[in-house]
VEXTOR-411340 format. One record per residue (C-alpha): residue in three letters; x, y, z. Coordinates in pm, whole numbers, padded with zeros to 5 digits, always signed. Layout:
BEGIN
alaXYZ ...
***
This chain:
BEGIN
unk+01810+07461+08500 unk+01863+07102+08384 unk+02028+07221+08064 unk+02243+07456+08273 unk+02358+07161+08482 unk+02449+06975+08164 unk+02647+07275+08037 unk+02825+07308+08372 unk+02909+06938+08360 unk+03028+06963+08000 unk+03292+07229+08068 unk+03527+07042+08306 unk+03446+06702+08158 unk+03542+06814+07808 unk+03857+06973+07950 unk+03958+06647+08117 unk+03877+06446+07802 unk+04095+06673+07593 unk+04378+06631+07847 unk+04355+06254+07809 unk+04358+06288+07432 unk+04668+06506+07457 unk+04849+06230+07645 unk+04749+05957+07400 unk+04840+06188+07112 unk+05185+06244+07265 unk+05233+05873+07320 unk+05135+05772+06969 unk+05261+06065+06764 unk+05529+06215+06993 unk+05356+06552+06955 unk+05294+06744+07273 unk+04973+06939+07328 unk+04885+07102+07659 unk+04563+07235+07805 unk+04589+07464+08104 unk+04340+07648+08326 unk+04400+07949+08102 unk+04286+07739+07805 unk+03974+07647+07999 unk+03895+08012+08079 unk+03958+08116+07720 unk+03709+07853+07607 unk+03446+07990+07848 unk+03506+08344+07723 unk+03481+08235+07358 unk+03157+08043+07429 unk+02991+08346+07591 unk+03104+08577+07311 unk+02995+08343+07033 unk+02658+08268+07194 unk+02581+08638+07245 unk+02683+08728+06890 unk+02481+08449+06728 unk+02175+08529+06938 unk+02194+08896+06846 unk+02216+08810+06475 unk+01917+08579+06492 unk+01712+08827+06696 unk+01782+09091+06433 unk+01676+08854+06157 unk+01355+08758+06333 unk+01268+09122+06401 unk+01319+09207+06037 unk+01095+08923+05918 unk+00831+08999+06181 unk+00816+09363+06067 unk+00767+09247+05711 unk+00487+09008+05805 unk+00306+09278+06002 unk+00318+09503+05697 unk+00180+09225+05482 unk-00107+09159+05723 unk-00192+09529+05718 unk-00183+09529+05340 unk-00420+09230+05330 unk-00669+09415+05551 unk-00640+09719+05323 unk-00726+09497+05028 unk-01052+09390+05191 unk-01144+09753+05266 unk-01052+09857+04911 unk-01282+09599+04757 unk-01571+09727+04974 unk-01517+10096+04880 unk-01435+10047+04514 unk-01801+10036+04394 unk-01880+10367+04569 unk-01570+10526+04411 unk-01680+10413+04062 unk-02036+10552+04101 unk-01903+10891+04217 unk-01660+10898+03926 unk-01945+10839+03677 unk-02149+11132+03814 unk-01853+11370+03791 unk-01788+11258+03436 unk-02141+11345+03321 unk-02128+11692+03481 unk-01788+11770+03332 unk-01899+11666+02982 unk-02198+11908+02995 unk-01972+12199+03097 unk-01725+12103+02827 unk-01995+12135+02557 unk-02075+12495+02657 unk-01709+12594+02668 unk-01641+12434+02332 unk-01926+12634+02170 unk-01784+12965+02298 unk-01434+12865+02204 unk-01538+12814+01842 unk-01653+13180+01818 unk-01325+13310+01956 unk-01124+13091+01721 unk-01306+13239+01416 unk-01212+13592+01522 unk-00859+13476+01595 unk-00828+13333+01246 unk-00927+13670+01097 unk-00653+13840+01298 unk-00401+13582+01180 unk-00483+13663+00819 unk-00395+14027+00883 unk-00076+13919+01058 unk+00025+13705+00760 unk-00012+14006+00526 unk+00223+14208+00746 unk+00463+13913+00758 unk+00486+13915+00377 unk+00588+14279+00381 unk+00837+14206+00656 unk+00988+13920+00451 unk+01038+14149+00149 unk+01211+14413+00362 unk+01426+14146+00528 unk+01528+14014+00185 unk+01648+14359+00076 unk+01834+14401+00401 unk+02000+14060+00357 unk+02106+14148+00001 unk+02265+14473+00108 unk+02439+14308+00401 unk+02570+14034+00173 unk+02733+14287-00058 unk+02886+14465+00238 unk+03025+14137+00364 unk+03234+14105+00048 unk+03453+14385+00178 unk+03517+14194+00498 unk+03801+13964+00364 unk+03999+14265+00243 unk+03952+14434+00577 unk+04059+14120+00763 unk+04373+14092+00550 unk+04453+14455+00621 unk+04407+14406+00994 unk+04615+14086+00978 unk+04891+14279+00808 unk+04880+14534+01090 unk+04899+14255+01349 unk+05211+14124+01182 unk+05387+14459+01231 unk+05644+14467+01503 unk+05690+14799+01687 unk+06060+14733+01722 unk+06102+14674+01346 unk+05915+14999+01274 unk+06131+15179+01525 unk+06444+15038+01357 unk+06328+15184+01028 unk+06389+15534+01167 unk+06759+15459+01191 unk+06792+15381+00821 unk+06951+15671+00636 unk+06870+15513+00303 unk+06607+15239+00290 unk+06621+14937+00060 unk+06464+14989-00281 unk+06085+14992-00267 unk+06063+15051+00109 unk+06050+15428+00058 unk+05761+15380-00188 unk+05567+15180+00074 unk+05606+15450+00337 unk+05524+15722+00081 unk+05202+15537-00013 unk+05103+15517+00353 unk+05169+15890+00386 unk+04945+15956+00082 unk+04660+15754+00239 unk+04693+15925+00575 unk+04698+16274+00426 unk+04445+16482+00616 unk+04429+16216+00891 unk+04781+16239+01035 unk+04857+16601+01134 unk+05232+16543+01084 unk+05185+16495+00711 unk+05229+16823+00516 unk+04961+16860+00250 unk+04858+17124+00000 unk+04534+17320+00020 unk+04379+17057-00201 unk+04472+16794+00060 unk+04733+16623-00157 unk+05093+16548-00061 unk+05339+16719-00291 unk+05543+16495-00513 unk+05869+16632-00379 unk+05761+16561-00021 unk+05693+16194-00087 unk+06048+16108+00013 unk+06201+15887+00276 unk+06302+16175+00499 unk+05952+16326+00499 unk+05802+15980+00557 unk+06022+15908+00860 unk+05950+16246+01009 unk+05572+16231+00951 unk+05503+15863+01030 unk+05773+15721+01257 unk+05801+16000+01508 unk+05547+15820+01727 unk+05531+15448+01632 unk+05244+15367+01871 unk+05034+15657+01745 unk+05116+15559+01387 unk+04981+15201+01446 unk+04668+15335+01612 unk+04600+15557+01307 unk+04637+15259+01077 unk+04396+15045+01287 unk+04133+15322+01298 unk+04161+15399+00923 unk+03875+15163+00840 unk+03646+15365+01067 unk+03751+15683+00882 unk+03654+15517+00553 unk+03314+15412+00690 unk+03250+15765+00820 unk+03362+15924+00489 unk+03638+16139+00646 unk+03909+16021+00403 unk+03951+16235+00094 unk+03887+16073-00243 unk+04208+16246-00356 unk+04407+16013-00135 unk+04275+15705-00315 unk+04339+15864-00654 unk+04700+15945-00558 unk+04760+15591-00430 unk+04687+15423-00765 unk+05036+15486-00919 unk+05198+15315-00622 unk+04983+15007-00670 unk+05096+14983-01034 unk+05462+14955-00934 unk+05611+14611-01008 unk+05784+14586-00672 unk+05478+14703-00475 unk+05399+14347-00359 unk+05424+14214+00001 unk+05626+13910-00099 unk+05879+14131-00279 unk+05903+14386-00002 unk+05929+14107+00258 unk+06275+14021+00130 unk+06386+14379+00189 unk+06208+14480+00510 unk+05944+14284+00707 unk+05783+14597+00855 unk+05748+14755+00509 unk+05599+14425+00380 unk+05324+14446+00643 unk+05250+14809+00548 unk+05245+14713+00180 unk+04986+14441+00246 unk+04778+14682+00452 unk+04781+14948+00174 unk+04672+14699-00092 unk+04390+14548+00116 unk+04261+14876+00262 unk+04234+15018-00090 unk+04043+14704-00196 unk+03813+14752+00100 unk+03754+15116-00002 unk+03676+15016-00361 unk+03417+14759-00249 unk+03255+14998-00003 unk+03241+15263-00275 unk+03056+15028-00512 unk+02813+14918-00238 unk+02718+15272-00137 unk+02401+15279-00355 unk+02290+14957-00197 unk+02358+15097+00145 unk+02129+15384+00058 unk+01870+15128-00050 unk+01927+14946+00278 unk+01849+15262+00474 unk+01528+15306+00281 unk+01444+14939+00340 unk+01494+14981+00713 unk+01258+15278+00713 unk+01002+15066+00528 unk+01058+14783+00778 unk+00993+15020+01069 unk+00662+15120+00918 unk+00573+14755+00863 unk+00659+14672+01225 unk+00435+14952+01349 unk+00150+14816+01141 unk+00225+14464+01270 unk+00219+14587+01631 unk-00133+14723+01575 unk-00244+14386+01441 unk-00083+14203+01730 unk-00257+14424+01982 unk-00590+14328+01832 unk-00490+13957+01837 unk-00377+13989+02202 unk-00714+14126+02301 unk-00885+13838+02128 unk-00638+13592+02284 unk-00709+13730+02630 unk-01078+13658+02578 unk-00986+13311+02445 unk-00764+13242+02750 unk-01052+13318+02984 unk-01278+13081+02795 unk-00998+12819+02775 unk-00943+12837+03151 unk-01311+12766+03204 unk-01289+12479+02959 unk-00973+12341+03125 unk-01140+12349+03465 unk-01431+12154+03327 unk-01196+11914+03148 unk-00986+11869+03465 unk-01297+11767+03655 unk-01378+11517+03383 unk-01021+11379+03382 unk-01018+11360+03760 unk-01334+11157+03750 unk-01185+10933+03481 unk-00854+10895+03670 unk-01042+10804+03986 unk-01219+10530+03800 unk-00895+10406+03635 unk-00709+10423+03964 unk-00979+10221+04133 unk-00954+09955+03864 unk-00573+09951+03888 unk-00582+09927+04267 unk-00822+09636+04239 unk-00588+09463+03994 unk-00282+09529+04214 unk-00476+09422+04522 unk-00551+09088+04359 unk-00187+09046+04257 unk-00071+09147+04605 unk-00308+08900+04766 unk-00171+08615+04554 unk+00189+08718+04622 unk+00133+08770+04994 unk+00036+08413+05059 unk+00367+08256+04960 unk+00589+08535+05098 unk+00402+08552+05424 unk+00420+08179+05472 unk+00789+08172+05371 unk+00878+08448+05613 unk+00671+08288+05887 unk+00861+07966+05828 unk+01182+08169+05842 unk+01088+08310+06182 unk+01005+07965+06311 unk+01331+07830+06171 unk+01529+08110+06337 unk+01347+08052+06665 unk+01432+07684+06644 unk+01794+07754+06555 unk+01816+08009+06834 unk+01704+07747+07079 unk+01976+07514+06950 unk+02253+07774+06984 unk+02337+07664+07339 unk+02465+07326+07223 unk+02589+07437+06880 unk+02801+07720+07021 unk+02927+07490+07297 unk+03061+07243+07042 unk+03194+07518+06816 unk+03375+07693+07104 unk+03523+07361+07218 unk+03630+07284+06864 unk+03804+07618+06822 unk+03970+07609+07165 unk+04080+07246+07186 unk+04076+07066+06850 unk+04328+07269+06647 unk+04653+07082+06736 unk+04518+06732+06656 unk+04517+06537+06332 unk+04198+06432+06155 unk+04154+06095+06324 unk+04197+06241+06672 unk+03961+06526+06593 unk+03690+06289+06476 unk+03737+06061+06773 unk+03725+06346+07022 unk+03414+06500+06865 unk+03218+06181+06791 unk+03309+05982+07102 unk+03333+06253+07368 unk+03212+06605+07297 unk+02897+06538+07094 unk+02773+06264+07334 unk+02833+06502+07627 unk+02597+06750+07460 unk+02339+06511+07316 unk+02307+06275+07614 unk+02491+06411+07920 unk+02499+06198+08237 unk+02396+06507+08438 unk+02097+06727+08365 unk+01890+06733+08047 unk+02023+06696+07690 unk+02162+07026+07564 unk+01969+07146+07255 unk+02184+07112+06943 unk+02142+07072+06570 unk+02103+06713+06455 unk+02424+06588+06289 unk+02579+06922+06373 unk+02926+06998+06237 unk+03123+07263+06420 unk+03260+07414+06098 unk+02904+07491+05987 unk+02861+07736+06275 unk+03201+07898+06219 unk+03167+07965+05846 unk+02936+07903+05552 unk+03001+07701+05237 unk+03047+08028+05049 unk+03319+08134+05295 unk+03492+07795+05260 unk+03486+07841+04882 unk+03645+08183+04937 unk+03920+08029+05155 unk+03997+07781+04878 unk+04000+08055+04615 unk+04260+08233+04829 unk+04487+07926+04828 unk+04372+07708+05118 unk+04387+07337+05022 unk+04052+07187+04926 unk+04018+06926+05201 unk+03806+06911+05514 unk+04088+06942+05768 unk+04229+07251+05598 unk+03883+07411+05593 unk+03848+07341+05966 unk+04192+07490+06029 unk+04104+07803+05832 unk+03781+07846+06028 unk+03966+07806+06359 unk+04229+08065+06260 unk+03964+08324+06168 unk+03723+08260+06456 unk+03960+08211+06747 unk+03964+08481+07015 unk+04328+08397+07088 unk+04592+08463+06826 unk+04658+08151+06614 unk+04991+07970+06618 unk+05006+07775+06291 unk+05218+07460+06263 unk+05283+07462+05890 unk+05570+07241+05768 unk+05435+07231+05411 unk+05388+07615+05404 unk+05025+07588+05297 unk+04886+07803+05578 unk+05132+08088+05528 unk+05058+08098+05156 unk+04684+08118+05225 unk+04700+08378+05502 unk+04932+08606+05302 unk+04705+08591+05000 unk+04395+08647+05215 unk+04529+08951+05400 unk+04702+09094+05093 unk+04939+09390+05096 unk+04809+09520+05429 unk+04983+09239+05617 unk+05313+09317+05784 unk+05563+09028+05812 unk+05844+08988+06063 unk+06064+08726+06226 unk+06191+08669+06576 unk+06530+08824+06631 unk+06473+09133+06418 unk+06575+09447+06607 unk+06270+09651+06510 unk+06017+09369+06551 unk+05841+09508+06859 unk+05821+09863+06723 unk+05674+09733+06396 unk+05418+09522+06581 unk+05316+09820+06795 unk+05262+10028+06481 unk+05046+09752+06338 unk+04852+09728+06666 unk+04774+10099+06652 unk+04702+10117+06277 unk+04492+09799+06270 unk+04711+09606+06024 unk+04745+09226+06044 unk+05094+09112+06144 unk+05260+08776+06076 unk+05558+08641+06269 unk+05688+08366+06043 unk+05932+08077+06079 unk+05928+08074+06460 unk+06130+07830+06660 unk+06024+07668+06987 unk+06115+07972+07196 unk+05939+08309+07199 unk+06091+08635+07321 unk+05930+08712+07662 unk+05895+09076+07562 unk+05631+08965+07308 unk+05413+08792+07565 unk+05201+09101+07649 unk+05108+09120+07279 unk+05051+08747+07233 unk+04860+08723+07562 unk+04644+09028+07473 unk+04727+09193+07804 unk+04559+09531+07766 unk+04449+09825+07979 unk+04090+09940+07930 unk+04001+10306+07948 unk+03644+10404+07861 unk+03564+10203+07549 unk+03925+10181+07432 unk+04198+09928+07498 unk+04565+10011+07534 unk+04873+09787+07512 unk+05180+09871+07717 unk+05530+09730+07661 unk+05796+09891+07876 unk+05747+10266+07853 unk+05558+10241+07523 unk+05178+10249+07520 unk+04958+10234+07212 unk+04585+10209+07153 unk+04472+09867+07029 unk+04280+09885+06703 unk+03987+09640+06676 unk+04116+09545+06329 unk+04456+09427+06453 unk+04522+09056+06418 unk+04842+08867+06499 unk+04938+08544+06324 unk+05216+08321+06455 unk+05376+08068+06219 unk+05630+07790+06240 unk+05744+07551+05971 unk+05873+07299+06224 unk+05694+06968+06170 unk+05685+06876+06539 unk+05749+07179+06761 unk+05730+07138+07137 unk+05583+07459+07279 unk+05556+07485+07659 unk+05213+07504+07825 unk+05235+07880+07888 unk+05271+07943+07511 unk+04990+07706+07416 unk+04765+07865+07680 unk+04803+08209+07528 unk+04762+08101+07164 unk+04538+07874+06960 unk+04763+07602+06823 unk+04648+07493+06476 unk+04806+07194+06306 unk+04825+07256+05931 unk+05049+06953+05874 unk+04911+06771+05576 unk+04755+06432+05654 unk+04741+06138+05418 unk+04362+06169+05380 unk+04386+06543+05333 unk+04665+06513+05078 unk+04460+06246+04902 unk+04173+06495+04858 unk+04407+06766+04734 unk+04582+06540+04487 unk+04245+06414+04361 unk+04152+06770+04271 unk+04479+06804+04074 unk+04432+06474+03893 unk+04075+06558+03795 unk+04180+06907+03686 unk+04433+06758+03443 unk+04250+06446+03329 unk+03898+06594+03329 unk+03917+06975+03324 unk+03550+06979+03229 unk+03461+06831+03568 unk+03681+07080+03756 unk+03531+07375+03571 unk+03177+07250+03625 unk+03231+07198+03999 unk+03352+07558+04033 unk+03063+07685+03821 unk+02810+07501+04038 unk+02961+07648+04355 unk+02946+07994+04199 unk+02587+07941+04085 unk+02468+07828+04428 unk+02643+08120+04597 unk+02500+08369+04347 unk+02152+08229+04394 unk+02183+08266+04769 unk+02314+08621+04733 unk+02036+08717+04490 unk+01759+08586+04715 unk+01912+08764+05014 unk+01932+09090+04820 unk+01572+09064+04701 unk+01445+08977+05047 unk+01637+09265+05206 unk+01501+09508+04947 unk+01143+09390+04996 unk+01163+09405+05374 unk+01319+09751+05354 unk+01049+09872+05114 unk+00778+09730+05339 unk+00930+09897+05644 unk+00960+10232+05465 unk+00627+10210+05279 unk+00404+10510+05347 unk+00035+10546+05269 unk-00159+10291+05065 unk+00062+09992+04987 unk-00174+09878+04711 unk-00070+10182+04505 unk+00299+10081+04506 unk+00323+09884+04182 unk+00703+09849+04207 unk+00681+09687+04551 unk+00417+09441+04437 unk+00623+09350+04130 unk+00927+09290+04354 unk+00719+09058+04569 unk+00612+08866+04262 unk+00970+08856+04133 unk+01096+08728+04469 unk+00842+08445+04461 unk+00931+08358+04101 unk+01306+08358+04163 unk+01267+08156+04484 unk+01078+07888+04295 unk+01334+07884+04015 unk+01624+07869+04260 unk+01470+07579+04450 unk+01433+07389+04124 unk+01783+07471+03999 unk+01944+07390+04333 unk+01787+07043+04317 unk+01925+07003+03967 unk+02270+07122+04075 unk+02276+06870+04361 unk+02210+06589+04115 unk+02483+06723+03887 unk+02724+06753+04181 unk+02662+06391+04272 unk+02738+06284+03915 unk+03058+06489+03919 unk+03167+06335+04251 unk+03099+05985+04121 unk+03308+06050+03809 unk+03585+06216+04011 unk+03605+05921+04248 unk+03715+05703+03957 unk+04052+05880+03976 unk+04088+05818+04351 unk+04349+05535+04308 unk+04594+05781+04149 unk+04561+06035+04430 unk+04589+05761+04693 unk+04910+05639+04533 unk+05047+05994+04537 unk+04959+06047+04904 unk+05119+05715+04995 unk+05440+05806+04810 unk+05462+06148+04976 unk+05434+06012+05330 unk+05681+05737+05251 unk+05915+06004+05114 unk+05846+06237+05407 unk+05944+05972+05663 unk+06292+05917+05519 unk+06434+06176+05760 unk+06424+05899+06020 unk+06678+05715+05808 unk+06905+06017+05766 unk+06860+06384+05848 unk+06973+06474+05496 unk+06658+06325+05350 unk+06426+06627+05365 unk+06172+06688+05088 unk+05921+06970+05044 unk+05560+06931+04945 unk+05604+07171+04653 unk+05881+06958+04508 unk+05664+06650+04543 unk+05373+06823+04369 unk+05601+06925+04083 unk+05706+06566+04012 unk+05359+06426+04084 unk+05214+06648+03811 unk+05503+06557+03584 unk+05416+06191+03634 unk+05055+06262+03535 unk+05152+06469+03232 unk+05405+06219+03095 unk+05187+05909+03136 unk+05139+05746+02795 unk+05278+06046+02594 unk+05585+06075+02375 unk+05884+06202+02567 unk+05924+06542+02393 unk+05555+06635+02409 unk+05525+06497+02759 unk+05814+06709+02878 unk+05645+07029+02749 unk+05311+06938+02910 unk+05478+06841+03234 unk+05675+07165+03258 unk+05364+07370+03184 unk+05154+07188+03442 unk+05430+07192+03701 unk+05486+07563+03647 unk+05117+07621+03717 unk+05147+07426+04039 unk+05463+07603+04151 unk+05304+07940+04077 unk+05024+07849+04315 unk+05276+07819+04596 unk+05119+07505+04736 unk+04832+07284+04637 unk+04581+07545+04534 unk+04213+07482+04477 unk+04064+07447+04136 unk+04069+07824+04109 unk+03786+07888+03873 unk+03550+07980+04152 unk+03518+08352+04181 unk+03525+08539+04506 unk+03177+08460+04632 unk+03173+08765+04855 unk+03210+09013+04575 unk+02856+09137+04539 unk+02929+09444+04342 unk+02925+09281+03995 unk+02715+08966+03996 unk+02721+08767+03669 unk+02394+08723+03483 unk+02225+08421+03640 unk+02057+08315+03315 unk+02388+08327+03127 unk+02557+08129+03405 unk+02276+07873+03394 unk+02324+07834+03017 unk+02699+07787+03062 unk+02640+07519+03326 unk+02390+07340+03102 unk+02643+07346+02819 unk+02918+07208+03044 unk+02685+06934+03171 unk+02615+06823+02813 unk+02993+06824+02745 unk+03056+06614+03056 unk+02786+06366+02958 unk+02927+06343+02605 unk+03277+06279+02738 unk+03143+06023+02987 unk+02978+05837+02699 unk+03303+05854+02504 unk+03499+05716+02800 unk+03262+05424+02835 unk+03418+05287+02519 unk+03772+05360+02642 unk+03978+05160+02886 unk+03975+05386+03195 unk+04116+05118+03432 unk+04414+05080+03200 unk+04462+05460+03201 unk+04449+05467+03580 unk+04703+05186+03594 unk+04932+05380+03360 unk+04894+05695+03571 unk+04979+05513+03895 unk+05280+05343+03744 unk+05418+05657+03585 unk+05362+05871+03897 unk+05539+05606+04106 unk+05836+05584+03870 unk+05877+05961+03831 unk+05865+06026+04207 unk+06096+05734+04290 unk+06339+05860+04029 unk+06325+06205+04193 unk+06380+06059+04541 unk+06656+05826+04421 unk+06872+06117+04307 unk+06896+06242+04666 unk+06975+05910+04836 unk+07305+05762+04940 unk+07385+05447+04745 unk+07358+05230+05053 unk+06999+05344+05121 unk+06852+05312+04772 unk+06756+04945+04793 unk+06609+04998+05140 unk+06393+05288+05027 unk+06267+05103+04719 unk+06181+04804+04936 unk+05986+05017+05186 unk+05792+05190+04908 unk+05717+04856+04743 unk+05588+04708+05069 unk+05367+05013+05130 unk+05225+04990+04779 unk+05153+04619+04821 unk+04975+04687+05150 unk+04772+04963+04987 unk+04677+04730+04700 unk+04573+04456+04948 unk+04853+04222+04848 unk+05007+04221+05198 unk+04879+04274+05553 unk+05007+04585+05730 unk+05071+04401+06059 unk+05315+04160+05898 unk+05500+04437+05717 unk+05531+04643+06038 unk+05684+04350+06224 unk+05924+04274+05941 unk+06037+04636+05897 unk+06025+04781+06247 unk+05969+04511+06500 unk+05782+04632+06810 unk+05973+04952+06883 unk+05809+05292+06914 unk+05713+05454+06584 unk+05904+05774+06662 unk+06168+05876+06910 unk+06062+06178+07111 unk+06251+06490+06998 unk+06526+06624+07219 unk+06446+06939+07413 unk+06653+07251+07386 unk+06776+07216+07740 unk+06963+06897+07651 unk+07114+07053+07340 unk+07230+07354+07542 unk+07381+07124+07807 unk+07567+06931+07539 
***
């Protein structure tokens, strides 16, 4: 109850304190921030939502760890029981072994008798096999000779395949064929004598000489072209069956002796006749080979008969062997049963020994894991108890802090909000984490590294702004004059993001499509006025039906996807949004501050002057993130295996080895994280040596950025400044031609990044699919550390202060030269004087109070901007 009173007191008190800060912020900076009752209610809603979500996550984590610990306790009790029963298991195993060995001796004696008889049968079988091999050899020899006729047959068949029915049909129309073609057809008619019924033959079966003419050939062969081709294709079968008269092959020999009876010669005269010529030649060759092999074919038939007799004899032998084998199988089954009993007894003994070994390993591994998980539960319980205050500060930070600059944020948190939680005047102190930072509850270091990889500047304020944008319940309205936020959010959301501007005719329809499809939508380059028709979308005014939400604009109604997110963006440096707009959105000030720009420029200076430091810093971040991911993966796997483990856990070797591996990796990670912290401190110390250069750059930018007060023409972008800042670094102390090349290369890299990008070597720490090898990464880090130490030793002998002085001077001259080109002649001396005075104040050569009085007197720092109403009236 006392803590509840403190929370109830915090809510309105913090609201009032923020209102006062808004007024002082407007007075000092001429930037107007409003908090309304709607802002207050939104903060309450965000606090309840964040507290419930964080509690649910921690409850889930504690339940998971508690389940794992219960499994481990059960396993420890099983170990004690196993040790008590192991001796009994070993004695029983020994008795079974002795019995099985006695049975095995009897079976082995009988088996020897059967094997002797089986060997005798095998001798008989080998004799039959010899006969079978001889017969097979004769069969192979005959088949080999027959195969020699195969090429001729294939050529003949190929020649037939080359025949075209149309060409054969065209031959019928020839009254007088080309020379040699009639001989080809006459030879075919001679071969087919007695096969083709259309061919007129004598009683002897021969074709008369006078009937071997073209007219008789056409009439006998080409009357039915399809039938003619079929007769040619089946001619081989006629040869094999012996139905072709030997007279035909005697009569064909004179044709083969003709000089023009060659396919290549006939081809020039008629392609169809050439195919028939090739067929005649090859089919005759086939016949000649078959005729010579006929005695061997007869021998082959006799060999097959001999082989059949041998197979019959072999079958008799095999029957006798099968009978013996059946008796052997019976005896073998008895032997196998006895042997199985012996092996079972042996396996029981071995399993008992293995379980005892694993039980001892499990017991040693359980102690550390159980204690670590118990500590984790206690830590989560403690953190859960602190969520009331932590979420209160985080919700206040997200709801109220976004519009303010760094100094106002720190003052509001340190002087008002944190004291209201830690030591409230009403009720008891609200539990909160000691030295709690609101950004730590909104996102992790790994997520911040991911933001920076996506293009968010690497300073604290930018990280806070990114966390507010992604954790706010209201849609963010980003004040982004340097265009850093829009570069980051576009790169983060990728191609899914839809982009629009106020005034576009189809803006509302496009937003409604994105609302329904769940795409992020960005309204960029907004002015100070927002179309009232967009307010239902910006204000998240929805209708709830069942578990779904619907958005209605006019007569259009769409379902709101949970994935939809709206981003509002303006590049005005000091927009004045009315209270009703600021109440419906979360205003986030991405305007670069001098301290923030200092941090960003330091990263660029170190990246150019000491790339080894920049690479090592990214590698260390990656290593720490990978270590955290690896431990989380191992712990999740172990807890899952414990939860799903069935039966005796001491038999699960893989689970026990994972427990041991988890303990080993945890110890190694703890050691390496300590080493990486020391290395990080060394890197920060070395990087801080280049702080004067980044401070000079930040000072020059803000001096340059304030020139619009002198004349509205004097407007400079941050990207342009970065370009010339890097050129100043690259050209310091280098010959002009080489310096120009280096400067252009470095400036191109910066312009490609869009704005001041992070160091960039850090990989996406949320990509778990392909984790680099941790040992390899550790070796790379060790190598880089040795390189850094070697370069540090080398720089001890160099004049670093002189280098820093050169860098500052060259950066100053390059940027002033860039600014000077855009100034009116009458303002150049004034601008140089102001920059000189600022530099002298920064170097401690002048006091700021005196310079302010000399340059500005006691007037207000900025004139409040004119409202639109006045401009419209004018």
